[in-house]
Phi, psi and omega in degrees: 000315179300320179295319180296315180297318179295316181296320179294318179296317179295331181278351179109010177062232180294349179255016179303139184291157183300328184293345178264001188296320184298313181294314181294324178295320178296316180295318180295318179301321178294320179293321178295321178295319177298316180298320179298320179293320183287335178291347176273352183269172182292332173226148184235132177090023179239124004275341183262127179296153178273171188248144166234129183247135179236139182220143170280127178250198178279104179060027177199164174245143183239147175223124177261128187239149176279055186231138182302135179296342179298343178301337180306325183241341189229101179297346179275001181282351183233156171274175183302321183289316177295321178297318178295321179297317179296318179295322178295318178297317177300315180306310187279332174294317179293317177300316181298329180280350179052052186288332182081170182299141179284147179261350180180172181300326180291348180274349178289135192236003182296136173231150180234141179224182181233144174210116181060029181084355181257159184279137173238127177263134179230138181213135180294142181212133178291330179231081188303320182295315178296319180296318180293318179297319178299313182301318180296315181295319181293318177296317180301319179296315180294323178294322180294324180276002180054050182294333174255123186297138176059036177229126169243127184212161178233134175259134181228145177266125183230160175291155180295337179282350176268325178295127179306130184299122182287143178254145169059052178293125180212160173297156175304144183272121180119132183305320182242039174305138183306324181280336171292317175298320180299318177297313182300314181297317179298316182288344174269004172097016181233175178258134177294347176270355178265095188297324179296318179293319178298318180295322179295331181267002188304320180296315179295320179294321179298317177296315182298319184270359174084021181251012183291330180299319178295323179297319180297316180295323179297318181294334184269359182297128183285341180274119186302312183294318180290324178299312180298317180299315180295321180294321178299311182295319181296320181293317178298318178298314180296336178267001179072028184274069178246144172058242183284000181254101191246175176219161177292140180303320181298336180289346181297333182270359179298141178087353178253150180224160176059225182297327180295330178294317176296321178296326181295317178294320178296318179296320178301315179296320180294322180292322175294315181298327180274354178084008176280332170250141180246132177278140178247141177294138179210167182269107174079358182220153173271129177239143181224159174211163177292142181274110180300334180287348180241025187299322180298316179292322178300313184290325177293325177291317178298310188285317191240353182077018181280117181279128178287159177301133178098348179261116178242124181254144181287000000 
């Protein structure tokens, strides 16, 4: 990593000449592959930090991440640390582009691509160089403050001819894909890594992403246990808590009081037991997320109150 940073600096950073692109691209690709492997370990970036590369492109800013490109369609393709890194990159790329609050789902502009098996984030920007520089500085600050646990990383500004050309740029697949939620939350003025802020914006995000109707139907369910269960699932969906994007089990009872709070804990245990929620390993706390492999059953329960086989509510 140190050699790559030195070589990139000597070459002029984001102004490195085209004739050096092949060598720098090869070095960067190797670092991204190393980072992807280390994100599967218990700690990442020790002793050498991993790399995130940001580049100004043609009317857009690009960020290459050591994260599997399968995340475009499958939130279960990443672990919690890789998922947080992708959400953080989206946050600062969107901030750098100064997109402003979204006026509707059609105003969301995030696209994801693949390069060498790794994820590339793309976002339109009127001033790509300024947006890229902002994203690098913001990521560097977060990495220095260790905002993501057990992660050491370096953000670098590179020319677009060094960043591996992304293939098949498309919006994230899924109405409430975690990175789509990350863009929406960022444009509403919060950080996707701040769970309290994301939860506070859940209603606005649901309206924006078109899932507010399901929330209304869940609240009107006459059966108390099923109503609480549907509300828990709808809220997790609205917050993008799928696959590698998890929340503390105790948070499932937030927003409930009295008897409903006890029902929320019971519903959480039942959802875990039925496999609609998946437990994630964590230090000292239980963390859960929606199971992408059961997304159809999750959505039918949210939308229509249809209980899947194996789920028994008290």
